[in-house]
Structures are given as structure tokens and as C-alpha cells.
All heavy atoms as TSV, in Angstrom:
chain	resi	resn	atom	element	x	y	z
A	1	MET	N	N	-6.714	-42.456	1.672
A	1	MET	CA	C	-6.260	-41.099	1.898
A	1	MET	C	C	-5.631	-40.552	0.615
A	1	MET	O	O	-4.832	-41.231	-0.027
A	1	MET	CB	C	-5.238	-41.099	3.016
A	1	MET	CG	C	-4.737	-39.757	3.370
A	1	MET	SD	S	-3.738	-39.917	4.847
A	1	MET	CE	C	-2.977	-38.347	4.841
A	2	ALA	N	N	-5.969	-39.318	0.263
A	2	ALA	CA	C	-5.455	-38.705	-0.963
A	2	ALA	C	C	-4.024	-38.247	-0.765
A	2	ALA	O	O	-3.677	-37.648	0.257
A	2	ALA	CB	C	-6.329	-37.528	-1.340
A	3	VAL	N	N	-3.186	-38.529	-1.756
A	3	VAL	CA	C	-1.787	-38.132	-1.719
A	3	VAL	C	C	-1.472	-37.399	-3.020
A	3	VAL	O	O	-1.819	-37.876	-4.098
A	3	VAL	CB	C	-0.877	-39.380	-1.587
A	3	VAL	CG1	C	0.584	-38.983	-1.595
A	3	VAL	CG2	C	-1.208	-40.142	-0.325
A	4	PRO	N	N	-0.823	-36.203	-2.949
A	4	PRO	CA	C	-0.506	-35.469	-4.172
A	4	PRO	C	C	0.484	-36.241	-5.049
A	4	PRO	O	O	1.426	-36.850	-4.547
A	4	PRO	CB	C	0.120	-34.177	-3.688
A	4	PRO	CG	C	0.102	-34.198	-2.218
A	4	PRO	CD	C	-0.442	-35.495	-1.751
A	5	LYS	N	N	0.266	-36.208	-6.363
A	5	LYS	CA	C	1.169	-36.908	-7.280
A	5	LYS	C	C	2.452	-36.128	-7.513
A	5	LYS	O	O	3.494	-36.723	-7.767
A	5	LYS	CB	C	0.475	-37.132	-8.618
A	5	LYS	CG	C	-0.550	-38.229	-8.574
A	5	LYS	CD	C	-0.995	-38.581	-9.962
A	5	LYS	CE	C	-1.915	-39.777	-9.895
A	5	LYS	NZ	N	-2.279	-40.260	-11.213
A	6	HIS	N	N	2.345	-34.789	-7.507
A	6	HIS	CA	C	3.512	-33.958	-7.789
A	6	HIS	C	C	3.693	-32.923	-6.686
A	6	HIS	O	O	2.719	-32.444	-6.102
A	6	HIS	CB	C	3.347	-33.249	-9.134
A	6	HIS	CG	C	3.172	-34.193	-10.274
A	6	HIS	ND1	N	4.209	-34.934	-10.808
A	6	HIS	CD2	C	2.059	-34.544	-10.974
A	6	HIS	CE1	C	3.744	-35.688	-11.786
A	6	HIS	NE2	N	2.436	-35.464	-11.908
A	7	ARG	N	N	4.936	-32.554	-6.478
A	7	ARG	CA	C	5.269	-31.563	-5.466
A	7	ARG	C	C	4.899	-30.171	-5.975
A	7	ARG	O	O	5.133	-29.844	-7.133
A	7	ARG	CB	C	6.767	-31.640	-5.201
A	7	ARG	CG	C	7.259	-30.647	-4.198
A	7	ARG	CD	C	8.746	-30.799	-4.006
A	7	ARG	NE	N	9.205	-29.799	-3.066
A	7	ARG	CZ	C	10.447	-29.408	-2.962
A	7	ARG	NH1	N	11.369	-29.928	-3.746
A	7	ARG	NH2	N	10.793	-28.511	-2.078
A	8	LYS	N	N	4.335	-29.333	-5.103
A	8	LYS	CA	C	4.018	-27.952	-5.464
A	8	LYS	C	C	5.296	-27.128	-5.441
A	8	LYS	O	O	6.146	-27.291	-4.563
A	8	LYS	CB	C	3.026	-27.342	-4.471
A	8	LYS	CG	C	1.682	-27.995	-4.456
A	8	LYS	CD	C	0.906	-27.630	-5.688
A	8	LYS	CE	C	-0.485	-28.196	-5.601
A	8	LYS	NZ	N	-1.214	-28.024	-6.831
A	9	SER	N	N	5.441	-26.241	-6.402
A	9	SER	CA	C	6.640	-25.409	-6.478
A	9	SER	C	C	6.636	-24.357	-5.368
A	9	SER	O	O	5.600	-24.061	-4.766
A	9	SER	CB	C	6.729	-24.718	-7.827
A	9	SER	OG	O	5.686	-23.782	-7.949
A	10	LYS	N	N	7.803	-23.749	-5.125
A	10	LYS	CA	C	7.907	-22.713	-4.102
A	10	LYS	C	C	7.064	-21.499	-4.479
A	10	LYS	O	O	6.440	-20.872	-3.631
A	10	LYS	CB	C	9.360	-22.289	-3.943
A	10	LYS	CG	C	10.242	-23.356	-3.355
A	10	LYS	CD	C	11.683	-22.895	-3.341
A	10	LYS	CE	C	12.605	-24.032	-2.987
A	10	LYS	NZ	N	14.010	-23.665	-3.139
A	11	ALA	N	N	7.037	-21.166	-5.753
A	11	ALA	CA	C	6.262	-20.010	-6.208
A	11	ALA	C	C	4.773	-20.225	-5.989
A	11	ALA	O	O	4.051	-19.311	-5.580
A	11	ALA	CB	C	6.539	-19.739	-7.678
A	12	LYS	N	N	4.301	-21.413	-6.281
A	12	LYS	CA	C	2.881	-21.723	-6.093
A	12	LYS	C	C	2.515	-21.646	-4.616
A	12	LYS	O	O	1.481	-21.088	-4.244
A	12	LYS	CB	C	2.618	-23.126	-6.638
A	12	LYS	CG	C	1.191	-23.465	-6.795
A	12	LYS	CD	C	0.624	-22.730	-7.979
A	12	LYS	CE	C	-0.564	-23.439	-8.534
A	12	LYS	NZ	N	-1.198	-22.650	-9.566
A	13	LYS	N	N	3.374	-22.186	-3.773
A	13	LYS	CA	C	3.127	-22.191	-2.337
A	13	LYS	C	C	3.146	-20.765	-1.779
A	13	LYS	O	O	2.256	-20.375	-1.020
A	13	LYS	CB	C	4.192	-23.043	-1.653
A	13	LYS	CG	C	4.111	-23.056	-0.140
A	13	LYS	CD	C	5.124	-23.975	0.474
A	13	LYS	CE	C	6.524	-23.478	0.238
A	13	LYS	NZ	N	7.547	-24.256	0.942
A	14	MET	N	N	4.130	-19.968	-2.186
A	14	MET	CA	C	4.262	-18.621	-1.657
A	14	MET	C	C	3.141	-17.711	-2.158
A	14	MET	O	O	2.677	-16.839	-1.428
A	14	MET	CB	C	5.626	-18.037	-2.015
A	14	MET	CG	C	6.787	-18.782	-1.366
A	14	MET	SD	S	6.660	-18.961	0.415
A	14	MET	CE	C	7.017	-17.306	0.913
A	15	SER	N	N	2.701	-17.892	-3.401
A	15	SER	CA	C	1.616	-17.052	-3.909
A	15	SER	C	C	0.305	-17.368	-3.202
A	15	SER	O	O	-0.518	-16.484	-2.980
A	15	SER	CB	C	1.466	-17.208	-5.415
A	15	SER	OG	O	1.023	-18.492	-5.744
A	16	ARG	N	N	0.098	-18.609	-2.844
A	16	ARG	CA	C	-1.097	-18.987	-2.098
A	16	ARG	C	C	-1.074	-18.344	-0.708
A	16	ARG	O	O	-2.080	-17.816	-0.237
A	16	ARG	CB	C	-1.173	-20.512	-1.986
A	16	ARG	CG	C	-2.444	-20.993	-1.310
A	16	ARG	CD	C	-2.471	-22.500	-1.145
A	16	ARG	NE	N	-1.456	-22.937	-0.208
A	16	ARG	CZ	C	-0.439	-23.754	-0.499
A	16	ARG	NH1	N	-0.277	-24.215	-1.725
A	16	ARG	NH2	N	0.421	-24.118	0.413
A	17	ARG	N	N	0.074	-18.337	-0.076
A	17	ARG	CA	C	0.185	-17.740	1.257
A	17	ARG	C	C	0.082	-16.224	1.198
A	17	ARG	O	O	-0.473	-15.589	2.090
A	17	ARG	CB	C	1.509	-18.145	1.900
A	17	ARG	CG	C	1.545	-19.595	2.279
A	17	ARG	CD	C	2.867	-19.970	2.902
A	17	ARG	NE	N	2.891	-21.387	3.217
A	17	ARG	CZ	C	3.971	-22.039	3.616
A	17	ARG	NH1	N	5.116	-21.397	3.745
A	17	ARG	NH2	N	3.906	-23.315	3.877
A	18	ALA	N	N	0.624	-15.622	0.150
A	18	ALA	CA	C	0.624	-14.164	0.038
A	18	ALA	C	C	-0.773	-13.610	-0.178
A	18	ALA	O	O	-1.052	-12.463	0.180
A	18	ALA	CB	C	1.535	-13.739	-1.100
A	19	ALA	N	N	-1.656	-14.385	-0.783
A	19	ALA	CA	C	-3.017	-13.916	-1.040
A	19	ALA	C	C	-3.755	-13.621	0.253
A	19	ALA	O	O	-4.609	-12.734	0.295
A	19	ALA	CB	C	-3.773	-14.958	-1.856
A	20	ASN	N	N	-3.433	-14.319	1.323
A	20	ASN	CA	C	-4.114	-14.107	2.595
A	20	ASN	C	C	-3.477	-13.014	3.434
A	20	ASN	O	O	-4.087	-12.541	4.381
A	20	ASN	CB	C	-4.139	-15.411	3.398
A	20	ASN	CG	C	-4.950	-16.473	2.715
A	20	ASN	OD1	O	-5.951	-16.174	2.098
A	20	ASN	ND2	N	-4.508	-17.703	2.802
A	21	GLU	N	N	-2.276	-12.585	3.107
A	21	GLU	CA	C	-1.589	-11.579	3.905
A	21	GLU	C	C	-1.964	-10.169	3.510
A	21	GLU	O	O	-1.631	-9.230	4.213
A	21	GLU	CB	C	-0.080	-11.770	3.780
A	21	GLU	CG	C	0.400	-13.054	4.418
A	21	GLU	CD	C	1.894	-13.252	4.267
A	21	GLU	OE1	O	2.568	-12.317	3.843
A	21	GLU	OE2	O	2.355	-14.344	4.584
A	22	LYS	N	N	-2.628	-9.961	2.385
A	22	LYS	CA	C	-2.938	-8.619	1.929
A	22	LYS	C	C	-4.215	-8.060	2.542
A	22	LYS	O	O	-4.661	-7.000	2.155
A	22	LYS	CB	C	-3.070	-8.611	0.409
A	22	LYS	CG	C	-1.761	-8.846	-0.281
A	22	LYS	CD	C	-1.894	-8.681	-1.764
A	22	LYS	CE	C	-0.559	-8.866	-2.422
A	22	LYS	NZ	N	-0.621	-8.669	-3.856
A	23	ARG	N	N	-4.794	-8.756	3.482
A	23	ARG	CA	C	-6.045	-8.307	4.075
A	23	ARG	C	C	-5.862	-7.089	4.958
A	23	ARG	O	O	-6.765	-6.293	5.114
A	23	ARG	CB	C	-6.669	-9.416	4.906
A	23	ARG	CG	C	-7.324	-10.470	4.072
A	23	ARG	CD	C	-8.048	-11.432	4.956
A	23	ARG	NE	N	-7.330	-12.697	4.905
A	23	ARG	CZ	C	-7.457	-13.668	5.759
A	23	ARG	NH1	N	-8.263	-13.539	6.770
A	23	ARG	NH2	N	-6.783	-14.782	5.624
A	24	PHE	N	N	-4.694	-6.909	5.543
A	24	PHE	CA	C	-4.486	-5.864	6.515
A	24	PHE	C	C	-3.719	-4.706	5.889
A	24	PHE	O	O	-2.817	-4.898	5.084
A	24	PHE	CB	C	-3.735	-6.425	7.722
A	24	PHE	CG	C	-4.446	-7.607	8.321
A	24	PHE	CD1	C	-3.982	-8.887	8.133
A	24	PHE	CD2	C	-5.609	-7.418	9.041
A	24	PHE	CE1	C	-4.641	-9.974	8.662
A	24	PHE	CE2	C	-6.280	-8.498	9.581
A	24	PHE	CZ	C	-5.796	-9.767	9.399
A	25	LEU	N	N	-4.078	-3.489	6.274
A	25	LEU	CA	C	-3.531	-2.283	5.675
A	25	LEU	C	C	-2.096	-2.025	6.104
A	25	LEU	O	O	-1.304	-1.505	5.336
A	25	LEU	CB	C	-4.413	-1.092	6.042
A	25	LEU	CG	C	-4.071	0.236	5.414
A	25	LEU	CD1	C	-4.096	0.117	3.896
A	25	LEU	CD2	C	-5.040	1.290	5.854
A	26	GLY	N	N	-1.724	-2.383	7.290
A	26	GLY	CA	C	-0.381	-2.104	7.759
A	26	GLY	C	C	-0.347	-0.810	8.541
A	26	GLY	O	O	-1.376	-0.286	8.966
A	27	SER	N	N	0.820	-0.247	8.691
A	27	SER	CA	C	0.950	0.947	9.507
A	27	SER	C	C	0.690	2.197	8.677
A	27	SER	O	O	0.974	2.252	7.491
A	27	SER	CB	C	2.350	1.013	10.113
A	27	SER	OG	O	3.303	1.121	9.086
A	28	LEU	N	N	0.156	3.200	9.318
A	28	LEU	CA	C	-0.070	4.495	8.699
A	28	LEU	C	C	0.778	5.520	9.423
A	28	LEU	O	O	1.048	5.407	10.617
A	28	LEU	CB	C	-1.540	4.899	8.797
A	28	LEU	CG	C	-2.532	4.056	8.023
A	28	LEU	CD1	C	-3.952	4.515	8.337
A	28	LEU	CD2	C	-2.278	4.149	6.539
A	29	SER	N	N	1.226	6.541	8.690
A	29	SER	CA	C	1.953	7.631	9.316
A	29	SER	C	C	1.154	8.912	9.114
A	29	SER	O	O	0.224	8.960	8.313
A	29	SER	CB	C	3.354	7.770	8.724
A	29	SER	OG	O	3.272	8.078	7.348
A	30	ILE	N	N	1.521	9.947	9.823
A	30	ILE	CA	C	0.811	11.221	9.766
A	30	ILE	C	C	1.612	12.186	8.912
A	30	ILE	O	O	2.823	12.325	9.068
A	30	ILE	CB	C	0.589	11.780	11.179
A	30	ILE	CG1	C	-0.323	10.829	11.950
A	30	ILE	CG2	C	-0.001	13.169	11.130
A	30	ILE	CD1	C	-0.526	11.199	13.387
A	31	CYS	N	N	0.932	12.850	7.991
A	31	CYS	CA	C	1.570	13.826	7.110
A	31	CYS	C	C	2.010	15.035	7.933
A	31	CYS	O	O	1.200	15.609	8.672
A	31	CYS	CB	C	0.592	14.247	6.017
A	31	CYS	SG	S	1.245	15.530	4.931
A	32	PRO	N	N	3.271	15.475	7.819
A	32	PRO	CA	C	3.711	16.628	8.607
A	32	PRO	C	C	3.116	17.952	8.126
A	32	PRO	O	O	3.083	18.926	8.865
A	32	PRO	CB	C	5.233	16.617	8.429
A	32	PRO	CG	C	5.484	15.821	7.221
A	32	PRO	CD	C	4.357	14.859	7.084
A	33	GLN	N	N	2.625	18.008	6.895
A	33	GLN	CA	C	2.065	19.247	6.355
A	33	GLN	C	C	0.615	19.462	6.784
A	33	GLN	O	O	0.261	20.514	7.277
A	33	GLN	CB	C	2.138	19.226	4.820
A	33	GLN	CG	C	3.540	19.143	4.276
A	33	GLN	CD	C	4.332	20.413	4.545
A	33	GLN	OE1	O	3.789	21.498	4.578
A	33	GLN	NE2	N	5.630	20.260	4.746
A	34	CYS	N	N	-0.237	18.438	6.559
A	34	CYS	CA	C	-1.673	18.622	6.801
A	34	CYS	C	C	-2.212	17.781	7.952
A	34	CYS	O	O	-3.329	18.003	8.396
A	34	CYS	CB	C	-2.455	18.315	5.531
A	34	CYS	SG	S	-2.378	16.593	5.016
A	35	GLY	N	N	-1.466	16.788	8.408
A	35	GLY	CA	C	-1.907	15.975	9.533
A	35	GLY	C	C	-2.794	14.804	9.151
A	35	GLY	O	O	-3.309	14.113	10.016
A	36	ALA	N	N	-2.969	14.555	7.861
A	36	ALA	CA	C	-3.800	13.436	7.419
A	36	ALA	C	C	-3.017	12.129	7.520
A	36	ALA	O	O	-1.789	12.121	7.467
A	36	ALA	CB	C	-4.241	13.651	5.975
A	37	GLU	N	N	-3.742	11.021	7.669
A	37	GLU	CA	C	-3.087	9.722	7.691
A	37	GLU	C	C	-2.750	9.291	6.277
A	37	GLU	O	O	-3.536	9.485	5.345
A	37	GLU	CB	C	-4.000	8.681	8.333
A	37	GLU	CG	C	-4.171	8.851	9.812
A	37	GLU	CD	C	-5.005	7.748	10.411
A	37	GLU	OE1	O	-5.708	7.051	9.665
A	37	GLU	OE2	O	-4.947	7.593	11.634
A	38	ARG	N	N	-1.561	8.724	6.110
A	38	ARG	CA	C	-1.126	8.263	4.794
A	38	ARG	C	C	-0.209	7.075	4.970
A	38	ARG	O	O	0.296	6.812	6.053
A	38	ARG	CB	C	-0.410	9.372	4.036
A	38	ARG	CG	C	0.856	9.839	4.732
A	38	ARG	CD	C	1.559	10.898	3.938
A	38	ARG	NE	N	2.736	11.376	4.635
A	38	ARG	CZ	C	3.929	10.795	4.593
A	38	ARG	NH1	N	4.104	9.706	3.899
A	38	ARG	NH2	N	4.942	11.300	5.259
A	39	MET	N	N	0.006	6.333	3.878
A	39	MET	CA	C	0.941	5.224	3.896
A	39	MET	C	C	2.359	5.786	3.965
A	39	MET	O	O	2.639	6.819	3.349
A	39	MET	CB	C	0.797	4.374	2.633
A	39	MET	CG	C	-0.531	3.662	2.533
A	39	MET	SD	S	-0.673	2.320	3.695
A	39	MET	CE	C	0.446	1.150	2.982
A	40	PRO	N	N	3.269	5.138	4.683
A	40	PRO	CA	C	4.636	5.647	4.753
A	40	PRO	C	C	5.340	5.583	3.402
A	40	PRO	O	O	5.091	4.680	2.602
A	40	PRO	CB	C	5.324	4.727	5.761
A	40	PRO	CG	C	4.357	3.720	6.163
A	40	PRO	CD	C	3.051	3.998	5.531
A	41	HIS	N	N	6.194	6.559	3.130
A	41	HIS	CA	C	6.992	6.650	1.899
A	41	HIS	C	C	6.119	6.807	0.659
A	41	HIS	O	O	6.463	6.311	-0.411
A	41	HIS	CB	C	7.913	5.433	1.737
A	41	HIS	CG	C	8.801	5.207	2.906
A	41	HIS	ND1	N	9.871	6.000	3.209
A	41	HIS	CD2	C	8.746	4.283	3.896
A	41	HIS	CE1	C	10.455	5.569	4.306
A	41	HIS	NE2	N	9.785	4.535	4.751
A	42	ARG	N	N	4.998	7.498	0.802
A	42	ARG	CA	C	4.113	7.755	-0.338
A	42	ARG	C	C	3.607	9.187	-0.293
A	42	ARG	O	O	3.611	9.824	0.754
A	42	ARG	CB	C	2.938	6.767	-0.342
A	42	ARG	CG	C	3.404	5.395	-0.768
A	42	ARG	CD	C	2.342	4.371	-0.637
A	42	ARG	NE	N	2.775	3.053	-1.062
A	42	ARG	CZ	C	3.606	2.263	-0.429
A	42	ARG	NH1	N	4.186	2.675	0.677
A	42	ARG	NH2	N	3.900	1.077	-0.890
A	43	ILE	N	N	3.147	9.685	-1.419
A	43	ILE	CA	C	2.615	11.036	-1.499
A	43	ILE	C	C	1.339	11.120	-0.669
A	43	ILE	O	O	0.507	10.215	-0.698
A	43	ILE	CB	C	2.306	11.403	-2.963
A	43	ILE	CG1	C	3.567	11.350	-3.799
A	43	ILE	CG2	C	1.679	12.771	-3.059
A	43	ILE	CD1	C	3.319	11.485	-5.278
A	44	CYS	N	N	1.159	12.226	0.034
A	44	CYS	CA	C	-0.052	12.433	0.821
A	44	CYS	C	C	-1.219	12.659	-0.140
A	44	CYS	O	O	-1.143	13.531	-1.007
A	44	CYS	CB	C	0.117	13.636	1.733
A	44	CYS	SG	S	-1.362	14.017	2.685
A	45	PRO	N	N	-2.306	11.897	-0.016
A	45	PRO	CA	C	-3.432	12.076	-0.938
A	45	PRO	C	C	-4.193	13.384	-0.713
A	45	PRO	O	O	-4.883	13.857	-1.603
A	45	PRO	CB	C	-4.319	10.870	-0.651
A	45	PRO	CG	C	-3.957	10.439	0.716
A	45	PRO	CD	C	-2.522	10.797	0.916
A	46	GLU	N	N	-4.058	13.986	0.461
A	46	GLU	CA	C	-4.792	15.206	0.767
A	46	GLU	C	C	-4.084	16.458	0.262
A	46	GLU	O	O	-4.698	17.293	-0.389
A	46	GLU	CB	C	-5.020	15.313	2.278
A	46	GLU	CG	C	-5.816	14.168	2.859
A	46	GLU	CD	C	-7.220	14.090	2.300
A	46	GLU	OE1	O	-7.843	15.142	2.096
A	46	GLU	OE2	O	-7.685	12.969	2.062
A	47	CYS	N	N	-2.788	16.604	0.570
A	47	CYS	CA	C	-2.086	17.849	0.212
A	47	CYS	C	C	-1.082	17.673	-0.925
A	47	CYS	O	O	-0.627	18.657	-1.499
A	47	CYS	CB	C	-1.393	18.432	1.438
A	47	CYS	SG	S	-0.097	17.398	2.137
A	48	GLY	N	N	-0.709	16.447	-1.266
A	48	GLY	CA	C	0.195	16.217	-2.385
A	48	GLY	C	C	1.670	16.380	-2.045
A	48	GLY	O	O	2.506	16.393	-2.941
A	49	PHE	N	N	2.017	16.494	-0.766
A	49	PHE	CA	C	3.408	16.673	-0.373
A	49	PHE	C	C	4.108	15.333	-0.192
A	49	PHE	O	O	3.491	14.343	0.166
A	49	PHE	CB	C	3.480	17.430	0.958
A	49	PHE	CG	C	3.562	18.906	0.792
A	49	PHE	CD1	C	2.429	19.646	0.532
A	49	PHE	CD2	C	4.772	19.566	0.904
A	49	PHE	CE1	C	2.492	21.010	0.390
A	49	PHE	CE2	C	4.848	20.929	0.763
A	49	PHE	CZ	C	3.702	21.662	0.502
A	50	TYR	N	N	5.419	15.342	-0.447
A	50	TYR	CA	C	6.278	14.207	-0.134
A	50	TYR	C	C	7.670	14.751	0.100
A	50	TYR	O	O	8.239	15.423	-0.764
A	50	TYR	CB	C	6.305	13.178	-1.249
A	50	TYR	CG	C	7.192	11.991	-0.949
A	50	TYR	CD1	C	6.865	11.096	0.053
A	50	TYR	CD2	C	8.376	11.792	-1.633
A	50	TYR	CE1	C	7.672	10.026	0.359
A	50	TYR	CE2	C	9.191	10.722	-1.344
A	50	TYR	CZ	C	8.844	9.841	-0.355
A	50	TYR	OH	O	9.657	8.775	-0.054
A	51	LYS	N	N	8.228	14.508	1.276
A	51	LYS	CA	C	9.567	14.967	1.664
A	51	LYS	C	C	9.737	16.478	1.448
A	51	LYS	O	O	10.635	16.927	0.748
A	51	LYS	CB	C	10.644	14.202	0.890
A	51	LYS	CG	C	10.769	12.764	1.336
A	51	LYS	CD	C	12.023	12.147	0.756
A	51	LYS	CE	C	12.176	10.735	1.273
A	51	LYS	NZ	N	13.372	10.098	0.758
A	52	ASP	N	N	8.852	17.247	2.034
A	52	ASP	CA	C	8.929	18.711	2.055
A	52	ASP	C	C	8.836	19.372	0.680
A	52	ASP	O	O	9.358	20.458	0.478
A	52	ASP	CB	C	10.214	19.180	2.756
A	52	ASP	CG	C	10.277	18.684	4.182
A	52	ASP	OD1	O	9.204	18.530	4.796
A	52	ASP	OD2	O	11.385	18.459	4.686
A	53	ARG	N	N	8.200	18.744	-0.290
A	53	ARG	CA	C	7.972	19.399	-1.576
A	53	ARG	C	C	6.660	18.913	-2.184
A	53	ARG	O	O	6.219	17.806	-1.901
A	53	ARG	CB	C	9.133	19.182	-2.538
A	53	ARG	CG	C	9.418	17.745	-2.824
A	53	ARG	CD	C	10.604	17.624	-3.782
A	53	ARG	NE	N	10.843	16.225	-4.021
A	53	ARG	CZ	C	11.904	15.561	-3.606
A	53	ARG	NH1	N	12.838	16.176	-2.944
A	53	ARG	NH2	N	12.037	14.288	-3.863
A	54	VAL	N	N	6.070	19.739	-3.025
A	54	VAL	CA	C	4.800	19.393	-3.658
A	54	VAL	C	C	5.090	18.529	-4.876
A	54	VAL	O	O	5.826	18.913	-5.774
A	54	VAL	CB	C	4.027	20.649	-4.088
A	54	VAL	CG1	C	2.740	20.274	-4.797
A	54	VAL	CG2	C	3.721	21.513	-2.891
A	55	ILE	N	N	4.526	17.343	-4.888
A	55	ILE	CA	C	4.690	16.428	-6.011
A	55	ILE	C	C	3.460	16.498	-6.906
A	55	ILE	O	O	3.559	16.489	-8.123
A	55	ILE	CB	C	4.880	14.977	-5.514
A	55	ILE	CG1	C	6.059	14.890	-4.556
A	55	ILE	CG2	C	5.030	14.020	-6.665
A	55	ILE	CD1	C	7.402	15.213	-5.168
A	56	LYS	N	N	2.312	16.601	-6.287
A	56	LYS	CA	C	1.044	16.583	-7.000
A	56	LYS	C	C	0.142	17.639	-6.390
A	56	LYS	O	O	0.139	17.841	-5.186
A	56	LYS	CB	C	0.437	15.186	-6.859
A	56	LYS	CG	C	-0.939	15.019	-7.381
A	56	LYS	CD	C	-1.386	13.586	-7.205
A	56	LYS	CE	C	-2.045	13.451	-5.860
A	56	LYS	NZ	N	-2.758	12.191	-5.694
A	57	ALA	N	N	-0.634	18.325	-7.218
A	57	ALA	CA	C	-1.546	19.339	-6.699
A	57	ALA	C	C	-2.625	18.677	-5.855
A	57	ALA	O	O	-3.061	17.565	-6.162
A	57	ALA	CB	C	-2.181	20.110	-7.845
A	58	PRO	N	N	-3.068	19.325	-4.794
A	58	PRO	CA	C	-4.125	18.749	-3.955
A	58	PRO	C	C	-5.427	18.548	-4.728
A	58	PRO	O	O	-5.650	19.139	-5.773
A	58	PRO	CB	C	-4.316	19.778	-2.845
A	58	PRO	CG	C	-3.091	20.592	-2.843
A	58	PRO	CD	C	-2.556	20.563	-4.243
A	59	LYS	N	N	-6.314	17.738	-4.178
A	59	LYS	CA	C	-7.577	17.410	-4.834
A	59	LYS	C	C	-8.425	18.656	-5.082
A	59	LYS	O	O	-9.030	18.794	-6.120
A	59	LYS	CB	C	-8.381	16.443	-3.970
A	59	LYS	CG	C	-7.800	15.080	-3.864
A	59	LYS	CD	C	-8.667	14.224	-2.973
A	59	LYS	CE	C	-8.072	12.874	-2.726
A	59	LYS	NZ	N	-8.870	12.079	-1.809
A	60	SER	N	N	-8.466	19.577	-4.123
A	60	SER	CA	C	-9.338	20.748	-4.257
A	60	SER	C	C	-8.897	21.669	-5.392
A	60	SER	O	O	-9.720	22.310	-6.017
A	60	SER	CB	C	-9.371	21.520	-2.944
A	60	SER	OG	O	-8.073	21.972	-2.616
A	61	GLN	N	N	-7.615	21.740	-5.720
A	61	GLN	CA	C	-7.139	22.582	-6.800
A	61	GLN	C	C	-7.349	21.938	-8.166
A	61	GLN	O	O	-7.445	22.627	-9.175
A	61	GLN	CB	C	-5.659	22.895	-6.623
A	61	GLN	CG	C	-5.393	23.814	-5.445
A	61	GLN	CD	C	-3.930	24.114	-5.282
A	61	GLN	OE1	O	-3.095	23.636	-6.041
A	61	GLN	NE2	N	-3.593	24.912	-4.277
A	62	ASN	N	N	-7.431	20.600	-8.229
A	62	ASN	CA	C	-7.663	19.917	-9.506
A	62	ASN	C	C	-9.091	20.108	-9.991
A	62	ASN	O	O	-9.343	20.086	-11.170
A	62	ASN	CB	C	-7.361	18.422	-9.382
A	62	ASN	CG	C	-5.873	18.168	-9.314
A	62	ASN	OD1	O	-5.088	18.998	-9.685
A	62	ASN	ND2	N	-5.515	16.994	-8.826
A	63	GLU	N	N	-10.036	20.247	-9.064
A	63	GLU	CA	C	-11.434	20.411	-9.436
A	63	GLU	C	C	-11.693	21.878	-9.751
A	63	GLU	O	O	-11.382	22.763	-8.984
A	63	GLU	CB	C	-12.359	19.974	-8.296
A	63	GLU	CG	C	-12.180	18.526	-7.915
A	63	GLU	CD	C	-12.936	18.211	-6.643
A	63	GLU	OE1	O	-13.612	19.077	-6.083
A	63	GLU	OE2	O	-12.833	17.046	-6.222
A	64	GLY	N	N	-12.295	22.166	-10.887
A	64	GLY	CA	C	-12.656	23.551	-11.133
A	64	GLY	C	C	-12.040	24.113	-12.293
A	64	GLY	O	O	-11.969	24.296	-13.315
């Protein structure tokens, strides 16, 4: 039976486990301005709003 010669560090063990946890997107919230789904605590990709103010111009205004 194979036995490891050295103990794996906590960082090595945790990074191996973390690689499998990123498969799922997590929860989504609805933008109060446009109603699109977005990640919580992030700028809405559709309208560019975050916390009742425009942070980034919407996609349609950037083109043209």
C-alpha cells in the first residue's frame, strides 16, 4: 500500500478543494433599475447602475 512520505500543507489541501467549489455560480439578485439578473454587490452589466447611481454607461450607449 502506498504511503505519502511528506505531509501536504494546509494551503495545498485547501487549494485542491477550492478548485472544485467554483463550478457553481451562486445566488443572483435582480437589478432594481432594469430587472436584469446580476451578481450581488456588483455593477449591473445591462444598465450600469450600482446603489442608485450610474457607475458605467450601458452597453448600448458605448456602441456607436
